[in-house]
C-alpha positions as CSV (number, residue, x, y, z in Angstrom):
1,X,10.2,25.5,-2.5
2,X,9.3,26.5,-6.0
3,X,5.3,28.3,-7.0
4,X,4.5,24.5,-9.1
5,X,6.1,22.1,-7.0
6,X,3.8,19.2,-7.1
7,X,3.3,15.8,-4.1
8,X,3.3,12.4,-6.3
9,X,1.7,10.4,-5.0
10,X,3.2,6.0,-6.2
11,X,1.1,3.2,-5.2
12,X,3.9,0.2,-5.7
13,X,2.7,-3.3,-6.9
14,X,1.2,-2.7,-10.6
15,X,1.7,0.9,-10.2
16,X,5.5,1.3,-10.2
17,X,6.9,-1.9,-10.2
18,X,5.7,-4.5,-12.1
19,X,3.7,-7.3,-11.6
20,X,5.4,-8.7,-14.4
21,X,9.0,-8.7,-14.3
22,X,9.0,-8.1,-10.3
23,X,11.3,-4.6,-11.2
24,X,11.0,-0.9,-11.2
25,X,11.5,-0.1,-15.4
26,X,14.4,2.2,-16.6
27,X,11.6,4.7,-17.7
28,X,9.8,5.4,-14.4
29,X,13.1,5.4,-12.4
30,X,14.4,8.1,-15.0
31,X,11.0,10.0,-14.9
32,X,11.0,10.1,-10.8
33,X,14.7,11.5,-11.2
34,X,13.7,14.2,-13.2
35,X,10.6,15.6,-11.7
36,X,12.4,15.8,-8.2
37,X,14.9,17.6,-10.3
38,X,12.2,19.7,-10.9
39,X,11.6,19.9,-8.0
40,X,9.2,18.2,-7.3
41,X,8.0,15.9,-4.0
42,X,8.0,12.3,-4.4
43,X,6.2,9.0,-2.6
44,X,5.3,6.0,-1.9
45,X,2.0,5.9,-1.1
46,X,1.6,1.9,-0.9
47,X,-0.6,-0.9,1.4
48,X,3.0,-2.5,2.5
49,X,3.3,-1.8,5.9
50,X,7.3,-0.2,6.7
51,X,8.8,-4.0,6.4
52,X,8.1,-4.4,3.1
53,X,8.9,-1.5,1.6
54,X,13.0,-2.5,1.6
55,X,12.8,-3.7,-1.7
56,X,11.4,-0.8,-3.6
57,X,13.6,1.4,-1.3
58,X,16.7,0.3,-3.4
59,X,14.7,0.4,-7.9
60,X,14.4,3.8,-6.9
61,X,15.0,7.1,-5.1
62,X,12.5,9.1,-3.7
63,X,11.3,11.8,-0.4
64,X,9.0,9.5,1.3
65,X,7.1,6.1,2.6
66,X,3.8,5.9,3.8
67,X,2.7,3.0,4.0
68,X,-0.1,0.2,5.5
69,X,-2.5,1.6,3.9
70,X,-1.8,5.3,5.9
71,X,-0.9,3.7,9.5
72,X,2.8,4.9,9.2
73,X,3.9,8.2,7.2
74,X,8.0,8.6,6.6
75,X,9.6,12.0,5.2
76,X,13.5,12.5,5.0
77,X,13.6,9.4,7.9
78,X,11.2,11.6,10.3
79,X,7.8,9.4,11.4
80,X,5.5,12.7,11.1
81,X,2.7,9.0,11.5
82,X,2.3,6.2,12.9
83,X,-1.2,3.7,14.0
84,X,-0.3,0.4,15.4
85,X,-3.3,-2.1,16.7
86,X,-3.9,-2.2,20.4
87,X,-2.4,-5.3,21.6
88,X,-5.6,-7.2,23.1
89,X,-7.5,-5.7,20.3
90,X,-4.5,-8.0,18.0
91,X,-5.0,-10.8,19.8
92,X,-8.9,-10.8,19.3
93,X,-8.2,-10.1,15.5
94,X,-5.7,-14.0,15.6
95,X,-8.2,-15.7,17.3
96,X,-11.1,-14.2,15.4
97,X,-9.3,-14.7,12.2
98,X,-9.4,-18.5,13.1
99,X,-12.7,-18.7,14.2
100,X,-14.4,-18.0,11.4
101,X,-12.0,-19.9,9.5
102,X,-9.6,-17.7,7.2
103,X,-5.8,-17.7,6.2
104,X,-4.3,-14.2,7.7
105,X,-0.8,-12.2,7.6
106,X,-0.2,-9.6,10.3
107,X,1.3,-6.7,8.9
108,X,3.5,-4.6,11.6
109,X,6.6,-2.2,10.9
110,X,9.1,-4.2,11.7
111,X,7.7,-7.7,9.7
112,X,5.0,-9.5,9.0
113,X,3.7,-12.5,10.8
114,X,2.6,-15.4,10.1
115,X,0.6,-19.1,11.8
116,X,4.0,-21.6,12.0
117,X,2.5,-24.4,9.5
118,X,1.4,-24.0,6.6
119,X,-1.9,-23.5,5.0
120,X,-4.4,-23.9,2.2
121,X,-4.6,-20.6,0.9
122,X,-1.8,-20.3,-2.2
123,X,-1.4,-17.1,-2.5
124,X,-1.2,-16.2,1.3
125,X,2.0,-19.3,1.4
126,X,3.5,-17.4,-2.6
127,X,3.9,-14.4,-0.4
128,X,5.9,-16.1,2.6
129,X,7.7,-17.6,0.8
130,X,8.9,-13.9,-1.3
131,X,8.9,-12.6,1.9
132,X,11.9,-14.8,3.6
133,X,13.3,-15.2,-0.1
134,X,13.6,-11.0,0.5
135,X,15.7,-11.7,3.6
136,X,12.8,-9.9,5.6
137,X,11.5,-13.4,7.7
138,X,10.3,-12.6,11.5
139,X,11.8,-14.1,14.2
140,X,8.0,-14.4,15.8
141,X,5.4,-16.5,14.7
142,X,1.3,-15.8,14.4
143,X,1.9,-17.6,17.6
144,X,3.9,-16.1,19.1
145,X,1.8,-13.1,21.7
146,X,5.2,-10.7,22.1
147,X,4.9,-7.9,19.4
148,X,1.8,-6.3,17.3
149,X,1.0,-5.7,14.1
150,X,-0.5,-1.8,12.6
151,X,-3.5,-3.9,10.0
152,X,-3.9,-7.6,8.5
153,X,-4.8,-9.2,5.6
154,X,-7.2,-12.3,5.3
155,X,-7.7,-15.2,2.7
156,X,-10.6,-16.5,2.7
157,X,-12.4,-19.3,0.0
158,X,-15.2,-21.9,0.3
159,X,-14.3,-23.2,3.3
160,X,-14.6,-19.7,5.6
161,X,-16.8,-17.4,6.9
162,X,-15.8,-14.0,6.1
163,X,-19.6,-12.9,7.2
164,X,-18.8,-13.9,10.4
165,X,-15.8,-12.3,10.3
166,X,-17.0,-8.9,8.9
167,X,-19.2,-8.2,11.8
168,X,-16.6,-9.5,14.9
169,X,-15.0,-7.2,13.5
170,X,-17.4,-4.4,12.9
171,X,-17.1,-0.7,12.5
172,X,-12.9,-0.3,12.7
173,X,-11.6,-1.5,10.5
174,X,-12.2,-1.7,6.1
175,X,-12.6,-4.8,4.8
176,X,-10.6,-4.2,1.0
177,X,-11.8,-6.8,-1.8
178,X,-8.6,-7.4,-3.7
179,X,-10.2,-10.0,-5.5
180,X,-9.3,-13.9,-5.6
181,X,-10.6,-14.5,-2.2
182,X,-7.7,-11.6,-0.9
183,X,-9.0,-9.4,2.0
184,X,-6.9,-6.3,2.8
185,X,-8.0,-4.9,6.7
186,X,-7.3,-1.4,7.3
187,X,-8.1,0.3,10.4
188,X,-10.9,2.7,9.9
189,X,-9.5,5.8,10.9
190,X,-6.0,5.5,7.8
191,X,-6.4,5.1,4.5
192,X,-4.0,6.1,1.2
193,X,-6.1,9.9,0.9
194,X,-5.0,10.7,4.8
195,X,-1.7,9.5,4.1
196,X,-1.9,12.1,1.7
197,X,-3.2,14.8,4.5
198,X,0.1,14.4,6.7
199,X,2.1,15.4,3.8
200,X,0.5,18.2,2.2
201,X,0.3,19.8,5.2
202,X,4.3,19.1,6.4
203,X,5.0,21.3,3.0
204,X,2.2,23.9,3.5
205,X,1.3,22.3,0.1
206,X,-2.5,22.1,-1.3
207,X,-4.4,19.5,-2.5
208,X,-4.6,20.6,-6.1
209,X,-0.9,20.1,-6.6
210,X,-1.2,16.7,-5.5
211,X,-1.0,13.8,-7.9
212,X,-1.5,10.4,-7.2
213,X,-0.8,6.7,-9.5
214,X,-2.9,3.1,-9.2
215,X,-4.1,1.2,-10.1
216,X,-6.5,-1.1,-7.8
217,X,-9.1,-1.7,-4.6
218,X,-7.0,0.0,-2.2
219,X,-5.8,2.7,-4.1
220,X,-9.7,4.0,-3.3
221,X,-9.3,6.1,-0.6
222,X,-6.5,8.9,-2.8
223,X,-8.7,8.6,-6.0
224,X,-11.8,9.2,-4.5
225,X,-10.2,12.5,-2.3
226,X,-7.3,13.9,-4.9
227,X,-8.0,16.1,-8.0
228,X,-4.9,15.3,-9.9
229,X,-5.8,10.9,-10.8
230,X,-4.1,8.7,-12.9
231,X,-4.9,5.6,-13.3
232,X,-2.6,2.2,-14.2
233,X,-3.2,0.9,-18.4
234,X,-4.1,-2.7,-16.2
235,X,-6.2,-1.8,-13.3
236,X,-9.8,-1.7,-11.2
237,X,-12.5,-0.8,-13.1
238,X,-14.0,0.6,-9.3
239,X,-11.0,3.3,-10.0
240,X,-12.3,4.3,-13.3
241,X,-14.6,7.2,-12.4
242,X,-12.3,8.7,-10.3
243,X,-9.2,9.4,-13.0
244,X,-8.6,12.5,-14.4
245,X,-5.4,10.6,-16.9
246,X,-5.1,6.9,-18.2
247,X,-1.8,6.1,-18.8
248,X,-0.1,2.6,-20.1
249,X,0.8,-0.7,-18.7
250,X,3.8,0.5,-15.6
251,X,5.8,-2.0,-18.6
252,X,4.8,0.1,-21.3
253,X,6.2,3.3,-20.1
254,X,3.4,4.6,-18.4
255,X,4.5,6.1,-15.5
256,X,7.1,8.5,-17.6
257,X,4.8,8.0,-20.4
258,X,1.5,10.3,-18.0
259,X,4.3,12.8,-16.7
260,X,4.9,13.8,-19.8
261,X,1.2,14.3,-20.5
262,X,0.8,16.2,-17.8
263,X,4.3,18.4,-18.1
264,X,5.6,16.9,-14.9
265,X,9.0,16.2,-16.4
């Protein structure tokens, strides 16, 4: 290991992957490859569970994956950490999502699970369509009880009782407001920050050697935790107080620009 080796952690959507054209720019691919050639380690650090990481694997080569907001960490095909919501608790969560009139997606290691019938939530149905289009549709539906999941998302509108659902969850889960009635629900003991610590411990690296790249509210734990925080041009304002470097949009070569300015490549 070189003395100046750094560990780089990238969010996917809006950071490494353009939300405009759903692709990783050639400049970002080039920058990641150059960083690895320089001896640095590169990791995906995403809210996506492992079941939704597949499309990014074919676009950019990295050293490992931190999935589901810290609920699963995989480095060089070795599972360093994994947490799954206990089965009985998961069954109750499913009941509560329906009870409080929310839409929901159950995010597992192997698949994401949707209700059999279409819902009134447009964004949820777009995600369902994208998952099925990418060939990652689950063999089971929400109504089956033969699977477990790591985290989940809910969708709320004026017909929903989000406050009641929050009370039912209690302190076991963090509810991250992603905007437009979309909420990411993560077991409270885990986050993108805890995933970083798992990776750094494996390599015996200091927190000062970690660089995080992000744009949205589920990146907040790693921005609060890390010392080197690169914020994309289009971003949620909650991250601004923790940013140490502001870069351009991913479509405008923001990843490569930041990595050059920070002398990572």
